[in-house]
Every structure is written in structure tokens, then in C-alpha cells.
Residue, then its C-alpha position, 0 to 999 in steps of 0.5 A: m670193470i666187467i670182463e665178459d665176452e658175452e655182450k648181452m651178459a656184460r651189458m646186463i651186469a653193467r646196467v644192474l650195477r649202474e642202477e645200484g650207483y656203481i660206475a661200470e665199464t666193460a671189456g670183451d676179451g681177456r687181453t684187453g681186460l688185463s691191460r686195462a686192469l693193470d693200467d687203471s684203478f678199479d674197486l672190483l673186477v667181475v671176470d668170466w672164466m672162459l674168455p677169448e685171448r686170455s682166460g679169467v684164471q690167466i687174468v687173475r694170475g697176471l694181476r697178482a704177479a704184477e702185485v695188483n690186488t684188486p678184488v676179483l669176482m670170477l663168473t664160471a659155468r664150471d662146477q667141479v671143485e678142482d676148477r673152483v680151487e684153481g680159480l681161488d688159488a690163482g688169486a680170485d677172491d670169490y666165484l659165482p656159478k652161472p646161471f646166477a641170480l642178480p640179487e646174489l651178484l649184487a650181494r657179492v659185489r657189495a661184500l667184496t667192495r666193502r672188504s677192499k675199502g676196509g680190509t681185514v686189518p688197517a692199511e697202516a698196521a703191521i702185525r708181528a707174531g713171534d718171528v713172522t711179520l705181516d705188512p698189509s699195506r705192502h702185502v709182504v710177509r717176512l719170516r725171520g727177515e726173509t720174504v715169504d711169497l703168498t697168494a692173495k688168499e694165503f695172505a688174507l688167511l694168515a692175516t686173519l689168524m695172526q690178528r689174534p694169536g692163540q685164538v681158535f678160528s673155526r673153519s666156517v668163520l675162516l671161510d666167511t672171513v676170507w672167502g666172503v660168502p658162507g655156504e658157497v665154498s666147502t670148508s675143505v678149501v680152508e684145510l687146503y690153504v692151511s696146508y699151503l701156508r704150513r709148507k711155506l712157513d714151517r721149518k724142519g724140526e720146529p712145531s707148526r705155527i698153525r696148529t689144528v684144534r681137532g674138531v674146532g679149527y685152527t690157531f696161530e701159535p708164534q715161534p720165538 
């Protein structure tokens, strides 16, 4: 579904997607788009940042609060790093600045729909590393039996690290794996989200479960 208040833009995106074999629907304001996204099952949402009724960021926050994990590609004319981080932190999976080239839009749509159908880990496979358990099918993380609330991006980053405890992942690899398209988002976003995870997982007096390997990247080190 395309949630875009510029009718010409929405029609163009829908037409291009249909030509590629997708079934594309549109919504012209944030309230309608959020309502339909909550009620129906979509493979992907293409959401404009600036919308009447509700902004794109509010839509994403509403979806994630309702535990709807449909991938979201955010369209935005905003070019400040803080704005992009706000959208990603709200739970958007990727962003595309306006104006954009249609081949790039299609490439991002393909990447996000591939991940939504396959995922980083099998849907039935829970990952346990030390005292942390990650259940991708229920989108739940538990630390010593207690639930830890994570955003969609925090969850995806932790899942990537926990799949191979002890392996060092470079920032660029994490960026590519979790955010999808290399080179479009600064690796500083990875550092930011690692700090978010540490605040939620680390306990006073204990070593961090996510260790920085200086000049290389990050590794997950389970605690007993």
C-alpha cells in the first residue's frame, strides 16, 4: 500500500509497481492509511513523511505499538540526519529521499519484500545466547526471563548479532543487513542503535553483551 497525499505521485508509484507484477493500493491521508494497515495484511507499506491527518512517523509508531511489523519504506523530502534517524527509530525499515529515481524505488521495494518473506532468521527458530533469548516468530526478547522492549530496528540488529555469537560484524555489514541498502545511511546509525541495545540489555557491574572491536565492528558475547 502507498500512503501518499500527492495524488499524482501515488498514482505513478502504484502504476510502476503494478507493471512489475505487484498488487498496489493507495491511501491519501495518514489516518486512513494507518487504519487500513492495521486492519489488512500488506507485504510492504510505502509511506510519505508529510501527510494530512497523521504523519508518516506517527503511522509507523502506531503500527509498531500495535505489534504490526509490516516493512515500511519512508519517502521523505527531509535531508537532515536527525530526521532520518527519527524515522528509523520510529520503526521504519528504510527511507528514500525525494526526488528519487524509479529504478531505485523498485530496488528498495524488492529488497524489503524479500526480507519480509524470508527474514533474517527462520520464523520458527528461537535464538538463545547465554541469558538472552530472541524469538523472531513472536518478536520477543527476554533477558533472564524478563521481556525487553525493542523497536523493530533494534530487534533486527540484535537478531543479526545473536545468530553468530563471537563473530565480529563490521558496521558496513550490519548496515547492509539491517537497513538494507549500503551507502545510503551513515554507519553512525549502527553505533547509535548499538548504544540503544546496550542501555536495554546491559546491567550495572556486568560486562556489555555487545563488545566493540576497535576499528572493526561489534560482536555479541553471551553472559552466563
